[in-house]
C-alpha positions in Angstrom: -12.1 34.9 30.0 -11.6 35.5 33.7 -14.7 36.2 35.8 -15.6 39.4 37.7 -16.4 38.7 41.3 -19.4 40.7 42.5 -20.4 40.9 46.1 -23.9 41.9 47.0 -23.5 42.8 50.7 -25.9 43.7 53.4 -27.3 43.4 56.8 -30.7 41.8 56.1 -31.4 44.4 53.4 -30.8 42.8 49.9 -31.4 44.5 46.6 -34.3 43.3 44.5 -34.1 39.8 43.1 -34.5 41.2 39.6 -31.3 43.1 40.0 -29.5 40.0 41.3 -30.9 37.9 38.5 -29.7 40.4 35.9 -26.1 40.1 37.2 -26.2 36.3 37.6 -27.4 36.0 33.9 -24.1 37.4 32.7 -21.6 34.5 32.1 -18.5 36.6 33.0 -19.9 37.4 36.5 -19.6 35.4 39.6 -22.1 36.7 42.1 -22.1 36.2 45.8 -25.0 37.4 48.0 -24.2 37.8 51.7 -26.8 39.5 53.9 -25.0 38.9 57.2 -22.2 41.5 57.0 -22.8 43.9 59.8 -19.3 43.5 61.4 -16.4 45.2 59.6 -14.2 42.1 59.9 -16.8 40.0 58.1 -17.2 42.6 55.4 -13.4 42.7 54.9 -13.2 39.0 54.5 -16.1 38.8 52.1 -14.6 41.6 49.9 -11.1 40.4 49.5 -11.6 39.0 45.9 -14.4 41.3 44.8 -14.2 43.4 41.6 -17.5 45.1 42.5 -19.5 45.5 45.7 -23.2 46.4 45.8 -24.7 47.6 49.1 -27.8 49.3 50.4 -27.5 51.2 53.7 -26.9 48.2 56.1 -23.4 47.3 55.0 -20.5 49.7 55.4 -17.6 49.9 52.8 -15.0 51.4 55.1 -11.4 52.4 54.4 -10.3 49.0 55.8 -12.6 47.2 53.5 -11.4 49.2 50.5 -7.7 48.6 51.4 -8.3 44.8 51.8 -9.8 44.5 48.3 -7.0 45.0 45.8 -9.1 44.0 42.8 -12.0 46.3 43.5 -13.1 48.5 40.6 -16.5 49.8 41.6 -18.9 50.2 44.6 -22.5 50.5 43.9 -25.0 52.0 46.3 -28.6 50.9 45.7 -30.0 54.2 46.9 -29.0 57.8 47.3 -26.9 58.4 50.4 -23.3 57.2 50.3 -22.6 57.8 54.0 -21.8 54.1 54.5 -19.1 54.3 51.9 -15.7 56.0 52.4 -15.8 57.9 49.2 -12.4 59.8 49.7 -10.5 56.6 50.2 -12.3 55.0 47.3 -11.2 57.9 45.1 -7.6 57.6 46.3 -7.6 53.9 45.4 -9.2 54.5 42.0 -12.5 52.8 42.9 -15.6 54.3 41.3 -18.6 54.9 43.6 -22.0 55.0 42.0 -25.5 55.6 43.4 -29.1 55.7 42.2 -30.3 59.2 42.9 -33.7 59.0 41.2 -35.0 55.6 42.1 -36.8 56.5 45.4 -38.3 59.9 44.4 -41.9 58.8 44.2 -41.8 56.4 47.2 -40.3 59.1 49.5 -42.8 61.7 48.3 -45.7 59.3 48.9 -44.3 58.3 52.3 -44.2 62.0 53.4 -47.7 62.6 52.1 -48.9 59.5 53.9 -47.5 60.8 57.2 -49.1 64.1 56.7 -52.5 62.5 56.3 -52.0 60.1 59.1 -51.0 63.0 61.4 -54.0 65.1 60.3 -56.5 62.3 61.0 -54.7 60.6 64.0 -54.9 57.3 62.1 -52.2 55.3 64.0 -53.7 56.3 67.4 -57.2 55.4 66.3 -56.1 52.1 64.9 -54.4 51.3 68.3 -57.6 51.9 70.2 -59.6 49.7 67.9 -57.3 46.7 68.2 -57.3 47.1 72.0 -61.1 46.8 72.0 -62.1 50.4 72.4 -64.4 52.6 70.3 -63.6 56.2 71.2 -64.5 58.4 68.2 -64.6 61.7 70.1 -60.8 61.5 70.9 -59.8 61.3 67.3 -61.3 64.4 65.6 -59.0 65.2 62.8 -58.1 68.1 60.5 -58.6 68.5 56.8 -55.7 69.5 54.6 -58.0 71.2 52.1 -57.3 74.9 51.8 -54.5 74.7 54.3 -51.1 76.4 53.6 -48.3 73.9 53.0 -44.7 75.1 53.2 -42.2 72.9 51.3 -38.6 73.3 52.4 -36.6 72.2 49.5 -38.1 71.9 46.0 -35.9 69.2 44.4 -37.4 66.1 42.8 -39.1 64.9 46.0 -40.3 68.3 47.1 -41.8 68.9 43.7 -43.7 65.6 43.7 -45.1 66.3 47.2 -46.2 69.8 46.1 -47.9 68.3 43.0 -50.0 66.0 45.3 -50.7 68.7 47.8 -52.1 70.9 45.1 -54.4 68.1 44.0 -55.7 68.0 47.5 -56.6 71.7 47.4 -53.7 73.0 49.5 -52.0 76.3 48.9 -48.2 75.6 48.4 -45.4 78.0 49.5 -41.9 77.0 48.6 -38.6 77.9 50.3 -35.5 76.9 48.5 -32.5 79.2 48.1 -31.6 77.6 44.8 -35.0 77.6 43.1 -35.5 80.2 40.4 -38.7 82.3 40.1 -39.4 80.8 36.7 -39.1 77.2 38.0 -41.4 78.1 40.9 -44.0 79.5 38.5 -43.8 76.3 36.3 -44.5 74.2 39.5 -47.4 76.4 40.4 -46.1 77.3 43.9 -45.5 80.6 45.6 -41.8 81.3 46.2 -40.8 82.8 49.5 -37.2 84.0 49.7 -36.9 84.1 53.5 -37.2 80.9 55.6 -38.7 82.6 58.7 -41.3 84.5 56.6 -42.2 81.2 54.9 -42.7 79.0 58.0 -44.9 81.5 59.9 -47.6 81.0 57.2 -47.6 77.3 57.5 -50.4 75.0 58.6 -48.1 72.1 57.4 -44.3 72.1 56.8 -42.7 69.3 54.8 -38.9 69.0 54.7 -36.9 67.9 51.6 -33.5 69.6 52.1 -30.1 67.9 52.2 -28.3 67.9 55.6 -25.5 70.4 55.4 -23.8 72.7 58.0 -26.3 75.4 56.9 -29.4 73.3 57.1 -28.6 71.4 60.4 -31.3 72.3 63.0 -32.9 74.7 60.5 -36.0 74.1 62.5 -34.8 74.9 66.0 -36.4 76.1 69.3 -36.6 79.8 68.1 -38.3 78.9 64.8 -40.7 76.4 66.5 -41.8 79.2 68.8 -42.7 81.4 65.8 -45.0 78.8 64.2 -48.8 78.7 64.4 -50.1 76.5 67.3 -52.0 74.6 64.6 -48.8 73.8 62.5 -47.7 70.3 61.8 -44.3 69.2 60.6 -43.3 66.3 58.4 -39.7 65.1 57.8 -38.8 62.3 55.5 -35.5 63.9 54.4 -32.7 63.7 56.9 -32.4 63.5 60.6 -30.8 66.6 61.9 -32.8 69.1 59.9 -34.9 69.5 63.0 -33.6 69.8 66.5 -35.3 66.7 67.9 -35.0 67.9 71.6 -36.5 71.2 70.8 -39.3 69.6 68.8 -40.1 67.2 71.7 -40.4 70.2 74.0 -42.6 72.2 71.5 -44.9 69.2 71.2 -45.1 68.7 75.0 -45.8 72.4 75.5 -48.4 72.6 72.8 -46.3 75.1 70.8 -47.2 73.2 67.6 -50.0 70.7 66.8 -48.0 67.7 65.8 -45.0 66.1 64.0 -44.6 63.1 61.7 -41.0 61.8 61.3 -39.5 59.1 59.2 -35.9 60.2 60.1 -34.2 61.1 63.4 -31.0 62.6 64.6 -30.2 59.3 66.2 -31.2 56.1 64.3 -32.6 54.0 65.7 -33.7 56.3 68.5 -33.0 54.9 72.0 -35.8 54.0 74.4 -35.3 57.2 76.4 -35.3 59.5 73.3 -37.4 62.5 74.3 -39.4 62.5 71.0 -40.8 59.1 71.6 -42.9 60.2 74.6 -44.0 63.5 73.0 -47.8 63.8 72.1 -49.4 64.1 68.7 -46.7 62.3 66.8 -46.5 59.7 64.0 -43.2 57.8 63.6 -41.9 55.3 61.0 -38.4 53.7 60.9 -36.8 55.4 57.8 -39.2 53.9 55.3 -39.0 56.6 52.6 -37.5 54.3 50.0 -39.1 51.1 51.3 -41.6 50.3 48.6 -41.5 47.3 46.3 -41.3 49.5 43.3 -38.5 51.7 44.7 -36.4 48.8 45.8 -36.9 47.1 42.5 -36.0 50.3 40.6 -32.8 50.9 42.5 -31.9 47.2 42.5 -32.2 47.0 38.7 -30.6 50.4 38.1 -27.5 49.6 40.2 -27.1 46.2 38.6 -27.3 47.7 35.2 -24.7 50.4 35.9 -22.3 48.0 37.6 -22.6 45.6 34.6 -22.0 48.4 32.1 -18.9 49.6 34.1 -17.3 46.1 34.4 -18.0 45.1 30.8 -17.7 48.4 28.8 -16.0 50.8 31.3 -19.0 53.0 31.3 -19.5 55.3 34.3 -23.0 56.4 35.2 -24.2 58.3 38.3 -20.7 58.3 39.8 -20.2 60.4 42.8 -16.4 60.6 42.6 -15.4 60.7 38.9 -16.7 61.7 35.4 -17.4 59.5 32.4 -14.1 59.8 30.7 -11.3 57.5 29.4 -8.0 57.3 31.5 -5.9 59.2 28.9 -8.1 62.3 28.8 -8.6 62.1 32.6 -4.8 62.3 33.1 -4.7 65.5 31.0 -7.6 67.4 32.5 -7.8 65.8 36.0 -6.2 68.9 37.7 -8.8 71.2 36.0 -11.7 68.9 37.1 -10.7 69.1 40.7 -10.0 72.9 40.5 -13.2 73.6 38.6 -15.3 71.7 41.2 -13.5 73.7 43.9 -14.2 77.1 42.2 -17.9 76.1 41.8 -18.1 75.2 45.5 -16.5 78.4 46.6 -18.6 80.8 44.5 -21.8 79.0 45.7 -20.9 80.2 49.2 -21.0 83.9 48.4 -23.3 83.8 45.3 -26.3 86.2 45.4 -29.6 84.7 46.7 -31.6 82.7 44.2 -28.9 82.8 41.5 -30.5 81.8 38.2 -27.4 81.9 35.9 -24.0 80.2 36.2 -21.5 81.2 33.5 -18.0 79.8 33.1 -15.4 81.7 31.0 -12.3 79.9 29.8 -9.2 81.6 28.4 -5.8 80.5 27.4 -4.9 76.9 26.5 -7.6 75.3 28.6 -10.2 77.0 26.4 -8.7 75.4 23.3 -10.0 71.9 24.1 -13.2 70.2 25.1 -14.2 72.0 28.3 -17.6 70.1 28.8 -16.3 67.9 31.6 -14.6 70.8 33.4 -17.9 72.7 33.2 -19.7 69.7 34.7 -17.2 69.7 37.5 -17.8 73.4 38.2 -21.6 72.9 38.1 -21.3 69.9 40.4 -19.3 71.9 43.0 -21.8 74.8 42.7 -24.9 72.6 43.2 -23.7 70.5 46.2 -24.9 73.1 48.7 -28.3 73.2 47.0 -29.2 69.6 46.8 -26.6 67.7 48.8 -23.3 66.3 47.6 -24.6 62.8 47.2 -27.5 64.0 44.9 -25.3 65.6 42.2 -22.5 64.2 40.1 -20.7 64.8 36.8 -23.4 62.9 35.0 -26.6 64.5 36.3 -25.3 68.0 37.1 -27.0 69.6 34.1 -30.3 67.9 34.8 -30.2 69.0 38.5 -29.5 72.6 37.4 -32.4 72.5 34.9 -34.8 71.2 37.6 -33.8 74.2 39.8 -34.4 76.6 36.9 -30.6 77.4 36.8 -29.4 78.4 33.4 -25.8 77.4 32.6 -23.6 78.8 29.9 -19.9 78.7 29.0 -17.6 80.6 26.7 -14.2 79.4 25.5 -11.5 81.9 24.4 -8.5 79.9 23.3 -6.4 83.0 22.6 -3.7 83.8 25.2 -4.5 86.2 28.1 -2.2 87.4 30.9 -2.6 83.8 32.3 -1.7 80.7 30.4 -4.9 79.1 31.6 -7.8 80.9 33.4 -11.2 79.6 34.6 -13.7 82.2 35.8 -17.0 81.2 37.4 -19.8 83.7 37.6 -23.1 83.3 39.4 -25.9 85.9 39.1 -29.5 86.7 39.7 -31.5 89.5 38.1 -29.7 92.2 40.0 -26.5 90.9 41.6 -23.3 89.1 40.4 -20.6 87.1 42.2 -17.5 85.7 40.5 -14.2 83.9 41.2 -11.4 83.1 38.8 -8.4 80.8 39.1 -5.3 79.6 37.3 -2.3 77.4 37.9 1.1 78.6 38.8 3.1 75.6 37.7 1.2 72.7 39.3 -0.3 74.8 42.1 -3.8 76.2 41.8 -4.3 79.9 42.7 -7.3 82.2 43.1 -6.5 85.4 41.1 -9.8 87.3 41.1 -12.8 87.6 43.3 -15.6 89.7 41.8 -13.7 92.7 40.3 -10.8 92.5 42.7 -7.4 91.2 41.7 -5.8 89.1 44.4 -3.6 86.0 44.8 -4.4 83.2 47.2 -4.0 79.4 47.6 -7.4 77.7 47.7 -7.0 76.1 51.1 -8.4 76.2 54.6 -10.9 78.9 55.4 -11.1 82.0 53.3 -12.5 85.2 54.6 -13.4 88.0 52.1 -13.7 91.5 53.5 -14.8 94.6 51.5 -14.2 98.0 53.1 -13.5 101.6 52.6 -9.8 102.1 51.7 -8.5 104.1 54.6 -5.8 103.8 57.3 -6.6 101.5 60.2 -8.9 99.1 58.5 -6.5 96.2 58.5 -5.7 96.8 62.1 -9.4 96.9 63.0 -10.4 93.5 61.6 -7.0 91.9 62.5 -7.6 92.9 66.1 -11.1 91.5 66.1 -9.9 88.1 64.7 -6.9 88.1 67.1 -8.9 88.6 70.3 -11.2 85.8 69.2 -8.2 83.5 68.7 -8.6 83.3 64.9 -5.1 83.2 63.3 -4.4 84.7 59.9 -2.2 82.3 57.8 -2.0 84.5 54.7 -3.3 87.8 53.3 -3.9 89.3 49.8 -5.0 92.9 49.4 -6.6 94.8 46.5 -8.3 98.1 45.9 -10.0 99.9 43.0 -8.4 103.3 43.7 -6.9 105.3 46.5 -9.5 106.1 49.1 -12.0 104.0 47.2 -13.0 100.4 47.9 -10.5 97.9 49.3 -10.7 94.1 49.3 -8.9 91.6 51.5 -8.8 87.9 51.2 -7.5 86.2 54.4 -6.6 82.6 54.7 -7.4 81.5 58.3 -6.3 78.5 60.3 -9.7 78.1 61.9 -13.3 79.0 60.9 -14.6 82.1 62.8 -18.0 81.7 64.5 -21.1 83.5 63.4 -20.6 85.8 66.3 -17.1 86.8 65.2 -18.4 87.4 61.6 -21.2 89.6 63.0 -18.6 91.5 65.0 -16.5 92.1 61.9 -19.6 93.4 60.0 -20.1 96.0 62.8 -16.7 97.6 62.2 -17.2 101.0 60.7 -16.1 101.1 57.1 -16.6 97.4 56.4 -19.4 96.8 53.8 -19.2 93.0 53.2 -17.9 89.9 55.0 -18.0 86.5 53.5 -16.5 83.3 55.0 -16.1 80.3 52.8 -14.7 76.8 53.4 -12.4 75.2 50.8 
């Protein structure tokens, strides 16, 4: 039997020895450990004969690395983020990319909590004076966290673990998470706040556990920093970029807030002249959220086990770019998986706030078979905005939805409808509903319904949904606004419920309009709703 070549690659950041030993114990594996692969050329050379590559964050699996490894079957990331792996190119080359999304939950929650306590009691600064031979107790009067208000931004696994510890310390916990249901918040014993600005103005402490997306980038900016209590302290062990670091440095210098403790930065490592480094009342650590013996052992063993199972049995677990399915079935339903994921991603962008139900309706031939994988694809697409694309995959989508209190249902109607195959995705909360439906015209996917409106559009580019009163001049009004702002319309689909009733337009745009342009559209008399979504 020929051996599988496994490269454990890094830049002085190996996986745990137990994970390595697990792989070396398998007779059919030839394992190479190389922790000096910072340069791309070195990584390319080391990967040429590899069937599997395992990395942490230090080594990069780029497009050139993937193209130079013709035997490569799988890349394993011992951790959560896959920013150092070119996932689209891996997918094109048929390489499975797996991660370990749950292995560092406790370690990151504990790191964030440690930073909160160190910030409150000025522990690092007090330590520095002791070792320098000083004894200056008066300078280091601290603050208790007991009976303080903690605002948790993002109540996923790590946010929930932080909240649990905060409650044990007697803190009052307020949660802001657009995807957390009221029932889930009640079960966690936290107060749910539906508005970010209303949440943070209450805070004595803010801890951040959101994914970094276009919507969450700089969610804590100069304006929001100015609205906080002067006694507020901020902790970020999630992602650099959630906070505008320059604005935070200014707020700390001006005394706008009381302090900040960061494990992550917009630039890593931060350069010597980085403004935050000279700001007062800070505690910094070099991205240590997952750096515990237990977490590194857990993710090392976990990634070794899933790589072993994939190479020997073909099992796919925690894949970020494909489901657990055999090649024959994948060839049959592959187009529906991609389309379902796209429909889920689209409806998530105009779903009602705090949606607690996602329902998928199948009709036509697609409903006659096993739709479970397609449903997982839809759910994955829907959840990516809530938890981050790297945190959800075909395997864990149902569990992620359950953790958020999101109920998922599906119905399959194999009898024929007006379409040969139709997939409808519905997201709703207690009072509002949003939906999108699609089908295939030949091999080409089409959107054929948005909410109650019948339309036809290719799911590509930027889509702009406009609802307005059905009266002459409306098309000219919003077309003029887009035109004067240099936003070109590539395609248009119109629908209305009745003459002089409500009209609906779906525009395909060449570029994404700015927030200012969307606000200008909303001010046009007769327009009731404007939604812009990216495909």
